[in-house]
C-alpha positions as CSV (number, residue, x, y, z in Angstrom):
1,X,113.6,102.2,108.9
2,X,111.1,100.1,107.1
3,X,107.6,101.7,106.9
4,X,104.5,99.7,106.1
5,X,100.8,100.4,106.5
6,X,97.5,98.6,107.0
7,X,94.4,99.0,104.9
8,X,92.7,101.0,107.7
9,X,95.6,103.6,107.6
10,X,95.5,103.9,103.8
11,X,91.7,104.4,103.9
12,X,91.9,107.0,106.6
13,X,94.7,108.8,104.7
14,X,92.7,108.8,101.5
15,X,89.7,110.3,103.4
16,X,91.8,113.1,104.7
17,X,93.6,113.7,101.4
18,X,90.4,114.0,99.4
19,X,89.1,116.8,101.6
20,X,91.3,119.8,100.3
21,X,88.7,122.4,101.3
22,X,89.3,121.3,105.0
23,X,93.1,121.8,104.6
24,X,94.0,118.2,105.3
25,X,96.0,118.1,102.0
26,X,99.3,118.4,103.8
27,X,98.8,115.2,105.9
28,X,101.1,113.0,103.7
29,X,104.0,115.5,103.7
30,X,103.5,116.2,107.4
31,X,103.7,112.5,108.2
32,X,106.8,112.0,106.0
33,X,108.5,115.0,107.7
34,X,107.8,113.6,111.1
35,X,109.2,110.1,110.3
36,X,112.1,111.1,108.0
37,X,115.6,110.7,109.4
38,X,114.4,108.9,112.5
39,X,114.8,105.3,113.6
40,X,112.2,103.3,115.5
41,X,114.1,103.6,118.8
42,X,114.0,107.4,118.5
43,X,110.2,107.3,117.7
44,X,109.5,105.0,120.7
45,X,111.4,107.3,123.1
46,X,109.9,110.6,121.8
47,X,106.2,109.6,121.5
48,X,103.4,108.3,123.7
49,X,103.7,104.6,124.2
50,X,100.1,103.2,124.2
51,X,101.3,99.6,124.7
52,X,104.7,98.0,125.2
53,X,105.9,94.3,124.9
54,X,109.7,94.0,125.1
55,X,110.8,95.4,121.7
56,X,107.4,96.1,120.3
57,X,105.3,99.2,120.9
58,X,102.0,100.7,119.9
59,X,102.6,104.5,119.6
60,X,100.7,107.7,119.3
61,X,102.8,110.1,117.3
62,X,102.0,113.8,117.2
63,X,102.3,115.3,113.8
64,X,102.3,119.0,113.0
65,X,99.6,120.2,110.5
66,X,101.4,122.5,108.1
67,X,98.4,123.6,106.0
68,X,96.8,125.2,109.0
69,X,100.1,126.1,110.7
70,X,99.2,124.0,113.7
71,X,101.7,122.6,116.1
72,X,102.1,119.0,116.9
73,X,99.6,119.4,119.8
74,X,96.8,120.5,117.5
75,X,97.8,118.6,114.3
76,X,97.4,115.0,113.3
77,X,97.7,111.8,115.4
78,X,99.4,108.8,113.9
79,X,98.8,105.5,115.5
80,X,101.6,103.1,114.7
81,X,103.1,99.7,115.7
82,X,106.9,99.7,116.1
83,X,109.5,97.0,116.5
84,X,112.9,98.2,117.7
85,X,114.5,94.9,117.0
86,X,113.7,94.9,113.3
87,X,113.6,98.8,112.9
88,X,110.1,98.4,111.4
89,X,107.1,100.6,111.9
90,X,103.6,100.0,110.6
91,X,101.1,102.9,110.3
92,X,97.8,101.8,111.6
93,X,95.6,104.9,111.6
94,X,95.7,108.7,111.3
95,X,93.3,111.4,112.4
96,X,93.2,115.2,112.8
97,X,92.8,116.9,116.1
98,X,91.1,119.9,114.5
99,X,88.6,120.5,111.7
100,X,85.4,118.9,110.6
101,X,86.9,115.3,110.7
102,X,88.5,115.8,114.1
103,X,88.8,113.1,116.6
104,X,89.9,114.0,120.1
105,X,91.2,110.5,121.0
106,X,90.7,106.9,120.3
107,X,89.4,104.4,122.7
108,X,91.0,101.2,124.0
109,X,88.6,99.0,122.0
110,X,89.5,100.8,118.8
111,X,93.2,100.4,119.5
112,X,92.7,96.7,120.1
113,X,90.9,96.4,116.8
114,X,93.7,98.2,115.0
115,X,96.3,95.8,116.5
116,X,94.2,92.8,115.6
117,X,93.9,94.1,112.0
118,X,97.7,94.6,111.9
119,X,98.3,91.0,113.1
120,X,95.8,89.6,110.5
121,X,97.4,91.6,107.6
122,X,100.9,90.7,108.8
123,X,99.9,87.0,108.9
124,X,98.3,87.3,105.4
125,X,101.3,89.2,104.1
126,X,99.1,92.1,102.9
127,X,100.8,95.0,104.7
128,X,101.9,97.6,102.1
129,X,105.4,99.2,102.3
130,X,105.3,103.0,102.1
131,X,108.0,105.4,100.8
132,X,108.4,108.3,103.3
133,X,110.7,110.1,100.8
134,X,107.9,110.3,98.3
135,X,104.7,111.4,100.1
136,X,103.8,107.9,101.4
137,X,103.7,106.4,97.9
138,X,102.9,102.7,98.1
139,X,105.9,100.6,97.1
140,X,105.0,97.7,94.9
141,X,106.5,94.3,95.8
142,X,108.6,94.4,92.6
143,X,110.0,97.8,93.5
144,X,111.5,96.6,96.9
């Protein structure tokens, strides 16, 4: 499975990761653990499908929050765009369900803006590939 991300996802991840006193420090490892060993088809079948268009899906993926020993229902939410035909997933946004930075849900307008940003970055070839075997380290184009 090929994993990439948008700037909005990377910014949200940095915001969470730089708040160690709120115990969001595990978010990178937790996301990697949720994605590791799975293909896009498995992810589309086992998570909430926000939108579907033939082989392309917008997904809400529940991720356990290991720092606080929270289950998937109380952990992080990962919004992603998946294509089963190419086995690619693009991480669009992440947010916690608990703690000072909690978000209970995202609205339709926000989802539409995430998808628009994805399409713009894809068209401009500015999506960044991520290594789910190395805590979501950004893969430089020369490393691919």
